TIFI-334467 format. One record per residue: residue in three letters; x, y, z of N, C-alpha, C in turn. Coordinates in steps of 0.02 Angstrom, whole numbers, plus 50000, padded with zeros to 5 digits. Example, Ala and Ser with C-alpha at 12.3 -4.5 7.8 and 13.67 -1.06 7.14 Angstrom:
% TIFI-334467
ala506604971650390506154977550390506604983550390 ser506424988850354506844994750357506455000250394 
***
This chain:
% TIFI-334467
met477444917249256477484922649315477024919549361 thr477424919249444476864920749502476624927049511 arg475974924849540475744931149575476124934949621 ala476564932049658476874936549704477634940849653 val477584936949593478224943349556477634945849528 ala477204946749512476704950449464476524956149525 asp476534955449570476254959849633477034965949667 leu477584961649634478264963749664478384972149657 glu478334974149582478414980449561477964984549604 glu477404983249617476934988449657477284988949718 arg477424982149740477594982349818478284986249826 leu478724986549774479344991049793479324998449804 ser478744999249744478715006249699478385010949772 ala477895006649798477425010149844477455006849917 gly477125012249955477265009850035477895009250048 ser477925004750115478535002150141478634997150133 pro479044995450081479314987150084479814987750117 arg480054979350137480604976450159481064977650120 val481704978850141482184979550092482874977650133 gly483244971050123483934970050160484454971950111 val485104974350153485414975950126486184972950149 val486424969450110487014965350127487694969850116 gly488004972150160488684973250164488464982150184 leu488694984250237488534989450261489344994850248 gly489754994950220490285000550204489935007450151 tyr490515008850116490555013250086489955013750021 val489535008150003489035007649973488395006850002 gly488385001050050488104999350070487635002450136 leu488055008650157487685010850222487295016750184 pro487515019250141487215024550108486525022550094 leu486535016950055485905014850005485445013650066 ala485665009850116485235008550183484755015050209 val485165019850232485095026050252484515028350190 ala484865029150124484295032850064483655028550081 leu483635023450087482935018250074482555019450132 ala482915018550180482525020250238482275026750262 glu482595032250227482305038250224481745039050159 ser481755034850117480885034750081480345030450093 gly480495028450153479865025350185479865019350190 ala480415015450161480625008150157480795004750235 arg480654998150257480834997550312481634991850306 val481984994850316482524990250294483074987950349 val483314982150319483794977450364484394977050334 gly485014979550383485684980250346486014974850408 val486324972250365486684964450367487344965450357 asp487824964050409488614965150398488984960550442 val489304956950419489834952150455490354955450518 met490304960050519490844964350551490344966550604 pro490464961950689490114963750722490224971850767 asp490694975050766491024980850780490764986750734 arg490654984550668490264988750629489524989150648 val489274982750657488374982450663488404986850737 asp488794986250786488764990350847488644996450843 ala489034998750795489335006150791488495008950766 val488555005150695487885009250654487365005850708 arg487195001750750486485002350776486405007450834 lys487045010850842486945016650907487125023150882 gly486975021950803487055029750768487535030950765 arg488075026550758488865030850743488825029250670 ser489105035150637489165031850553490145032050540 his490345027850508490775025550478491125028450427 val490595031150378490715031950307490545040350297 gly491095044750259490905051050282490425054550238 asp490135053550197489515053750158488775051250193 val488715047750253488305046950290488415049750375 pro488065057450374488335059850453488065056250501 ser488145057950562487935050450611487225053750619 ser487025064250621486495063750648485945062250591 ala486085061850528485605057550490485525050450504 leu486015046850510485865040050540485385038350604 ala485725042150659485715041850705484645041850733 pro484315043250682483495044350711483235038050662 leu483575035750606483395028550591483345025450619 val484025022750648484115018250713483825018150770 ala483545022850794483175024650853482565021150878 gly482285020650924481535019350951481515011750945 lys480795010450964480715003250989480494998950916 asp480425004650863480245000250794480605004250732 pro481255004450723481745009750685481875007950616 ala481715012250569481615012350508482215008350492 leu482785007450516483255004250488483604997150535 val483444992550528483844987750578484444984950565 val485004982850600485554981450585485884976950608 thr486134970750599486304964050622486574958750600 thr487054956450621487404950950574487064944250570 asp486424945050594486124938850566485824936350486 met486144934550449485674934050385485104929950389 asp484754928150435484214924450451483654933350430 ala483774937850434483504943450441483174945050371 leu483504941150324483434942250269482824936950233 cys482554934550267482164927850248481404931750230 glu481264937350261480684939150271480564947350202 val481044947950174481154954950143481084953850062 asp480704960650054480454959949977481144960649926 ala481464962149954482174964249910482834962749931 ala483334959549922483964960249949484364961549895 ile484824967849923485464971449884486034969149924 leu486584966149875487064963449877487674968249871 cys487964972049937488494977149925489184975649976 val489374970949928489944966149962490564967849914 pro491084968549972491734970749926492004965049873 thr492364968049836492714963849782493374964849759 pro493924962649795494534965849790494774963549739 leu495534963449727496084958649684496424955249728 arg496784946849715497094945149750497784948449704 arg498244946649753498984947949735499294947649686 thr498974943649628499144941149563498724947349518 lys498334951749551497714955349535497164950549477 asp497164943949516496504941349493495784942949532 pro495334942749514494844945449545494574940149611 asp494654943449652494254938849723493574939749723 ile493154935449706492424937349717492154932249781 ser492654929749807492354925049882491814928549923 his491814936149937491334937949962490614940449912 val490614940049857490004939849826489764931649825 val490224927649812489954920949835489534916449862 glu489994920549954489714920250004488944923750019 ala489074930450015488274932450018487934929349969 ser487974929749895487474925349856486954919249880 arg487674915849921487454908949958486974909749994 ala486994913850023486734915750099486144917450078 val486054924050027485394928350019485004922249995 ala485294917749920485024911949895484634905749945 gln485254905649997484694899850036484094902150084 arg484174909450091483334912350125483004914550092 ala482974915650007482574917049953482084913149956 arg481354916349934480564915149922480534917149873 pro479894915349849479494916749792479464925349792 gly479214929049760479144937349745479614940049760 gln480374938349784480864943249817481194944849754 leu481434951049752482074953949710482694953149743 val483184950549704483854952349727484514954349682 val484684959149718485044963049665485964963049689 leu486384961949636487154964649660487104970749640 glu487604971949684487894978949658488704979649667 ser489084973049688489544974749700490104975449625 thr490524979049618490764978449548491004971749545 thr491124969949481491224963249449491324962849376 tyr491584958049356491524955949279491014952349265 pro490934955449207490424954949145490174946249148 gly489624945749194489314938349174489454937149261 thr489424938449279489374937149361488814935849390 thr488174941149389487594940249412487364932749382 glu487454930349322487064926149309487384918049278 glu487904918349329488494913649332488674912549387 ile488444915949440488554914449506487904915849535 leu487634921649549486924921349569486334919649554 val486214917349492485514915649458485504906449468 pro486254905949468486154896749463485854894449550 met486084897449583486154898449658485244897649672 leu484904903549633484084903549643483874897849613 arg484164896449554483764892149538483884885049560 glu484434883149616484394876749650483904878049699 arg483704883049712483104882049765482544882349733 gly482294882349655481784882749624481384887949611 leu481834893749610481754900949578481924903949531 glu481514901549477481654904349406481664914049411 pro482214917049361482134923749380481744926149325 gly481094931149328480574933149280479924929049296 arg479974922749343479524918549353479244917149418 asp479844915449463479714915449538479994921349565 ala480604924449543480944928549593481254933149537 cys481544939549552481564944549516482654945649520 val482984944849466483604945349494483884951249443 ala484434956049451484644961049409485144963549436 phe485634965949414486374971649423486254976049411 ser486604982249449486454988849476487154991149515 pro487594995449459488214995249495488375000949519 glu488515002049588488625006249634489075012849588 arg488765019149607489385023849581489395028949628 val489655027749690489875030749761490575033349724 asp490595039649726491085045449739491175048649821 pro491425044349848491805046049907491805054749901 gly491625057849974491695066549981491555069349908 asn491025068349861490835071549822490335076249833 arg490245083749844489925086349871489275088449822 thr489335088149755488795090449704488615084149679 phe488685078249663488325070549657488345065849720 ala487825065149736487745059649790487365054649739 leu486965049149808486635044849772485755044649745 lys485595052049754485075053649737484985056149689 asn485445061949663485635064449586486105062249553 thr486365054849551486725051249523486485046249480 pro486245046949416485855041149363486065033149393 lys485585030649395485665023149430485635018549366 ile485925013649362486055008949287485755002349329 val485304998749287485014992349302484774989149243 gly485044983849260484994977549217484744971449247 gly484244968049213483784964549231484014957349208 val483864953349225483844944449183483274944449141 thr482864947749158482154947349125481824955049132 pro481684956149076481134961949070480714964049152 thr480354959749150480074959149223480344961549290 cys481204956149274481514960149333481964966749321 thr481814968249270482274976649268481744980149285 arg481044978849274480764984849283480634982049396 ala480504978349417480544978449481481154982649525 ala481664980149493482384985249516482214991649485 val481954993249434481855002049448481095005449469 ala480844999349506480445002449545480865003049621 leu481244998949628481565000649687481925005049683 tyr482545007149669482825010249654482585019149629 ser481975017049590481725024349590481485029949673 arg481495023949723481455027949781481775032549806 thr482615031949763483085033849815483415038449749 cys483095036649683483715040549626483245044549599 asp483475049349575483025056749506483065050149455 arg483415048449438483245044649363483695038449372 val483365032549361483495026849326483525025749251 val484075021149228484435020549173484385013849149 thr483965009149116483945003949116484385002049041 val484734995349046485124991649001484794985048986 ser485024980748919484824974848912484844967048959 ser485184969149009485494963649042485954965049104 pro485934960949140486544961649212487234961649180 ala487424957349134487904957849097488184967649081 ala487704968649032487844975049009487854979149072 ala487324979349110487584983249179488244982149198 glu488444976849216489134976749255489784979249209 thr489544978949114489994981449097490004989549103 val489554992349097489534999049103490065002249149 lys489964997449225490254999849280491184999349252 leu491194993649229491944994149207492034998449151 leu491785000849111492185006549055492005012649090 glu491635013649160491785021049184492285020849206 asn492645016749242493245018149290493745016249255 thr493825012449207494375011249123494455016649120 phe493815020749098494205027549071494575033549108 arg494295031849165494725035449224495445033149223 ser495415026449235495865023449223496435023449179 val496345023749123496595026149056496885034649065 asn496335037149065496455043849056497105046549114 ile496915045149161497455045149226498195042349211 gly498055035349184498855034949163499195037149109 leu498645039149054499025044849007499245052049038 val498925054249090499215061249114499735060249165 asn499865053949193500385051849226501015049849173 glu500975048649130501275048449067501655054649055 phe501155059549042501455064249013501785069449071 ala501735067749124502045070449197502885067649183 leu502985061149170503555058749161504055062049101 ile503475061349045503735065548971504105072748999 cys503625076849036503815082149036504405083449094 arg504605079549142504945079249182505775077349127 arg505765072849094506105072449032506365079149004 leu505925081448983505815087848937506165095148970 gly505985093649037506285099649078505635106049070 leu504955102449089504425106449082503885103749119 asp503665109249166503135107549209502445106049176 val502395099249193501715095949193500885100649193 trp501165101749253500535107049293500135114349236 glu500855116249212500775121049164500425119549103 ile500695114449083500415110949025499555107649032 val499565105449078498805102249113498375108049101 asp498555112949137498025120249149497995122849096 ala498385123649033498415125948971497755122048933 ala498185115948928497715111448890496825111748906 ser496845113948965496135112849003495685118948988 thr495915122648956495745130348938495325128848869 lys495645123348830495165119748751494405118948789 pro493915121748765493145122948778492875115348744 phe493185110248693492905106348663493415099648660 gly493405094148665493935089448646494235088148684 phe494155091348753494775088448802494455087648870 met494845084648923494325083348967494865082949025 arg494975085849062495535088549122495695080849153 phe496135078349161496505074749219497125077249231 ser497335076549320497745078249348498225072449362 pro498915074449355499475068449385499395067849444 gly499645061849479499795059149557500235054349573 pro500365051849632500615049149657500525041849631 gly499875039249594499745033149582498985032549599 leu498595026349586497785026249589497665024849642 gly497135027749679496965023149748496215023249732 gly495895019549801495055021549816495005012049792 his494465010549779494285004649783494185003849703 cys493865008549670493485006749596494075007249536 ile494655011749540494975013049501495515009949488 pro495985006649536496435003449528496124996649524 val495614993849541495234988849554494924985649470 asp494484990149469493834986649428494254986049365 pro494654988749317494784987449229495154980249259 gln495334977549310495724972649320495204966149303 tyr494724967749343494104961649339493974961149260 leu493894965849206493804966949152494084963049109 ala494794963649116495724963449090495694954549109 trp495454953549158495494945449196494954942649162 lys494214944949131493854941049110494084940149046 leu494324945349013494524945748920495174940248925 arg495514939848966495994934048953495854928348948 gly495274925748977494894919148971494634919148902 leu494504924748866494284924248816494784925848756 asn495444923848782496054925148719496204931248674 phe495754937248731495974945248702496454949148752 asn496964952548735497204953848784497144961448801 ala496974965148847496504972248849497194976448838 arg497464980648792498034981548808498044990348825 phe497674993148816497425000048846497484999448941 ile497184994448964497104993449039497554990849053 glu498064985849030498744984449055499194989849084 leu498914991848996499774998048998499535005349055 ala499125005349063498845010049102498835008749169 asp498805002849173499074999749254499774999349268 ala500114997549214500804997449238501125006849237 ile500805011249206500975016549225500825020349293 asn500215018249287500065020049367500315015549447 ser500365009649413500505006349472501335010549479 ala501575011949442502605014149448502475020949457 met501885023549471501895031149500502255033449549 pro502265029049615502525025449688503315028549689 glu503395022249632504105021949641504455029149603 his503895033549546504395038349504504445043949598 val503755043149623503855051249684504455048149705 val504915043249754505155042449760505805043049735 gly505895040849681506505044549637506515050949626 val505965056949633505925062349627506225065849692 leu505855063049754506105063549823506865063049823 met506985058549800508125057949808508365064049770 asp508065063049710508485069349667508305074549701 ala507915075949740507915083549758508185083449831 leu508245077349876508825078349919509615076849910 asn509575073349847510395075349835510455078449811 asp510055083449783510165093549775510265095349810 ser510045091849846510395098849922510775094049956 gly511215089749961511655086949990511595081950044 arg510855078250041510575074250081510665070150060 ala510705062450087510495056950060509685055450068 leu509305048950041508745046250085508645043650150 arg509285038750129509225035250222509425039450259 gly509185037750317509065043750358508915050650372 ala508605051750329508295056050298507635058750335 arg507485062350358506665062850392506065067450363 val505615062550322505245063950269504515063950299 leu504205069350305503505069550340503185071650266 ala502595065650266502115066550224501535068550243 leu501175074050198500595075250216499995073050172 gly499645069650196499075065750179499235059550164 val498715055050172498895048350164498315044150123 thr497665048450110496965047550098497005046150032 tyr496685042549996496765041249901496685048149880 lys496235052449913495935059649875495865062749953 arg495775069349905495645075349963494935075149992 asp495045076450047494545076650094494145073950107 val494355066650113494135060150142494455055250182 ala494075052050232494375047050261494755038750239 asp494695040450205494705032450143495635031450127 val495685025650137496575025350132496525016850081 arg495765014650054495835009850018496225010049971 glu496725006449962497285006149894497765012549876 ser497655017649947497915022849930498765023349909 pro499005025249852499595026249844500085028949887 ala499755031149938500295036049975500385032150015 leu500235024750035500465020250073501015016750054 his500865014549983501555011949947502085016249938 val502035023849920502545027749940503095029350020 leu502685027450055502835029050124503355019750145 ala503005014250099503305008750120503975008950087 leu503995011250013504535013649974505285015450037 leu504885022550050505415025850095505675021350152 ala505085019950173505495015450254505915010450219 glu505605007350160506105001350135506935003750132 lys506815010650101507665013750084507935017450157 gly507585017350200508105019450259507805026950269 ala507295027650241507145038150264506625035850325 val506545040650367506295041350438505575044250418 val505165040050407504535041450384503915044550444 ser503795049050447503125052650478502505054450433 phe502005056650463501375058550422501075062550462 his500585066850414500165070150460499435070250394 asp498945067350427498355067650383497445069650446 pro497205074850410496605075950499496265072750480 his496125065950446495635061450421495705055950445 val496305054850469496715046750467497185047550534 ala496995044050607497475044150640498065039350637 glu497845034850615498515028750616498375024650545 val499095022750537499065018850478499555013850466 asp499765008450453500095002350445500725002050381 val501275005050403501935007650344502114997850365 ser502294993450325502854990250323502904985050375 gly502204985650416502204981750479502264986450548 glu502244993750527502434996950592501895002550582 lys501605001850637500935009050663501435016950650 leu501165018550604501345025750618500535030250641 arg500695032850686500265037450722500275046450668 ser499675049350658499695055550634500035058750664 val500645063150657500795070050701500485076150680 glu500585081350742500385089350733500625090950673 met500395094350636500785099650585500765104250626 thr501265106950625501485114350638502095116750627 pro502365124450609502795126650583503615123350599 asp503485121450668504215117550691504345110950658 thr503635108550650503705101450627503835099050547 leu503545105950524503825107650454504355108150449 ala504595112550466505495114350483505845109150486 ser505605106150561506145101650564506335093450514 ala505935092950456505655088850409506475090550370 asp506855084750335507195086850284506775088850215 ala506345085350214505915084150150505175082950180 val504735086450132503955088150161503825083150099 leu503205078350105503025074050045502285075450020 ile502015081949995501335082149998500955076649953 leu500665071149964500205066549942499455064949933 thr499335071649974498515071249966498295077849992 asp498085084149930497885089249947497415090649973 his497495089950044496715089950091496745098050095 gly495815098550073495665106850099496025111050147 cys496065107950212496285112750250497055116050255 tyr497565110950215498065112050195498055122050173 asp498705123350222498735131350198499465130050133 pro499355134150094499965129950027500485135950044 asp500315142850063500935145650073501185145450158 ala500795140950197501195141550271501735136250248 ile501225130250225502105123650200502415127650184 ala502295129250116502815132450078503235136650111 his503255140250150503575145350181503955140850254 ala503795136650272504085133850336504415127550299 ala504135123850266504835117450239505485121950211 arg505845113850222506445116950185506515113750131 leu506195110650122506145104950063505565102650029 ile505165102549978504455102249972504255097349891 val504295090749905503985086849834503465086849841 asp502765090349794502165090249778501905087749728 thr501605082549745501295079649696500665079449679 arg500365083449707499585086749693499575094349675 asn500075097249657500105103449654499865107949693 leu499805105949771499565109149797499915117449808 thr500435117349815500815124649827501035130249763 ala500425126849697500395132049654500315138649666 pro499825140649699499675147549737500135150849760 ala500555146049807501115151649841501515152749794 ile501855147549741502325149749704502175154149670 ala501615155149642501245159849593501445167249640 arg501215167449702501285173349732502035174449754 asp502525169749761503115171049786503605164649731 pro503765168849660504175163449631505115162749650 ala505165163349707505675162749729505555155249757 leu505095152849775504925146549796505135140949759 arg505115141049701505315136349655506025132649678 thr506335137449713507095132349714506975127449782 arg506385128949798506385121749866505865118949853 ile505505119149798504955115549780505005112349724 his504935104549722505035102749667504375097749665 arg503965099049603503355094649557503425088749536 ile503075083749551503075077249497502905079949425 
***
């Protein structure tokens, strides 16, 4: 072990270490802000000039990072957080953390091109005594198969000349209870020395850091977490289909089952999966296992069910319109909410966009309202959020509730709209107060 590595743990835990964060999205920007608030000197690097310019001016594009918290960190002649598009800014950092996207290709195979590019950029500028951490969700083995060889090409052996670890992001946009500080951080280093260095860094921003035996173990922890959610959402979505066949109310079933104080965890049905993690992460694991001649059947079945939910929603809407003597083609459909979850501005992988595209393909006249999103692309056409008024609701042939934003008034919507398809059970309180509304409200 070189002296620079021997001193690394102490440098990262005390004083003002220099830390680089590559990627200033939903994961990277909150982390960069938290590190800067801990006293570290942070440089944030992103390939998007507009994003860098906005952050440099103190304007946050991430809902969990208020501009009021960001602005003081980037202000002044010697700001705690410096942002740039220049990767050379990483040359002198004590630690570099990679927070770049890991999307899926259309074939649902992993696209790790951003990880490869970022790893290469960091490795080319790496020097002895640095810690390099990958946070991007990926398949087991990525850190040691992609990042470590690049560092070795530079003559940097993990644990001896530099430190390498994987620490999965656990960001939950819009969660007001668990944020970066009070959500335990998982860390797995290539060697014990690497793990200790990563623990020292993350202990600055997290109340608890949990270590595992290797980067591959840490990578797999994240995949288990989101596979658990994907499979259970797939199960409750299938129950929605089952209950519809049986003539039962799935929400009544879920509510009643949720009263059990043990052996049951509540998941709710919906129009499909959204966000970056749950629809994407399990596919990284399934892809890896296919190469080992293993079929991840739960993952694939859950994906099939969840991916089919937008079409199910359209089918429910078609049936509801038919029952009222109206065809879907030419019908005016107002969608409420296009984000993948309530009270966030995130439309990544949002099933609402898939629903709107299906409706447009079938000839419906589609519009939407979302208090957090001004514009979306639906089948190549730009749609702008319309004002939601009693007249707007009443003029639609059908109102389709796709996201249950907290600002939506169930009673106002239920009484103004002529026909409602509710995928989120938003209107349940209105129905409870006025059971006659059941004749106009259809739920999945």
